[in-house]
C-alpha positions as CSV (number, residue, x, y, z in Angstrom):
1,M,155.0,31.2,271.7
2,L,158.6,31.4,272.8
3,N,160.8,28.4,272.1
4,L,162.0,27.6,275.6
5,Q,164.9,25.4,274.6
6,K,166.3,28.2,272.3
7,F,165.7,30.8,275.0
8,L,167.5,28.7,277.7
9,Y,170.4,27.9,275.3
10,E,171.1,31.6,274.6
11,K,171.2,32.8,278.2
12,P,171.2,29.7,280.4
13,L,172.4,30.9,283.8
14,I,170.9,34.3,284.0
15,T,167.6,33.1,282.6
16,I,167.2,30.2,284.9
17,Y,168.0,32.4,287.9
18,K,165.5,35.0,286.8
19,L,162.8,32.4,286.2
20,K,163.2,31.0,289.7
21,F,163.4,34.5,291.2
22,F,160.2,35.6,289.5
23,K,158.3,32.5,290.5
24,E,159.3,33.1,294.1
25,M,158.2,36.7,293.8
26,E,154.8,35.6,292.4
27,K,154.3,33.3,295.4
28,L,155.2,36.2,297.7
29,V,152.8,38.6,296.1
30,A,150.0,36.0,296.2
31,K,150.8,35.5,299.9
32,I,150.7,39.2,300.6
33,N,147.4,39.5,298.8
34,A,145.9,36.7,300.9
35,E,147.1,38.3,304.1
36,I,145.6,41.6,303.1
37,E,142.2,40.0,302.5
38,A,142.4,38.2,305.8
39,F,143.3,41.4,307.6
40,K,140.5,43.3,305.9
41,A,137.9,40.6,306.8
42,N,139.0,40.4,310.5
43,A,139.4,44.1,311.0
44,E,135.9,44.7,309.6
45,A,134.5,42.0,311.9
46,Q,136.1,43.7,314.9
47,V,135.0,47.2,314.0
48,V,131.5,46.4,312.7
49,K,130.5,43.5,314.9
50,G,132.7,44.1,317.9
51,N,134.3,40.6,317.6
52,K,137.3,40.6,319.9
53,A,138.8,37.3,318.5
54,A,138.7,38.9,315.0
55,G,140.7,41.8,316.4
56,A,143.4,39.4,317.5
57,R,143.4,37.7,314.1
58,A,143.7,41.1,312.4
59,R,146.7,42.1,314.5
60,K,148.4,38.8,313.7
61,A,147.7,39.2,310.0
62,A,149.1,42.7,310.2
63,L,152.4,41.4,311.7
64,E,152.7,38.7,309.1
65,L,151.9,41.3,306.4
66,M,154.7,43.5,307.7
67,K,157.2,40.7,307.6
68,D,156.2,39.7,304.0
69,L,156.3,43.3,302.8
70,K,159.9,43.6,304.2
71,E,160.8,40.4,302.4
72,F,159.3,41.7,299.2
73,R,161.3,45.0,299.5
74,K,164.6,43.1,300.0
75,A,163.8,40.8,297.0
76,S,162.8,43.8,294.9
77,V,166.0,45.7,295.7
78,A,168.1,42.6,295.0
79,A,166.4,42.2,291.6
80,T,167.5,45.7,290.5
81,K,171.1,45.1,291.3
């Protein structure tokens, strides 16, 4: 196990920033995965069962997914700089 105090003492500013950044990225990836699952479920309900309301929910999930994927791309590019 890594000694956190020693780790933070050696590289305090960069490490704290990276820890915060990666936690935010983890949350974003979890949100994207949840939206993908919601889209899949609603799209299937529309196609298989002909549920019109599910189609509206699938379209809404697709829009939210696009926004989050763009946000992920921006964060990913910023992490490599």
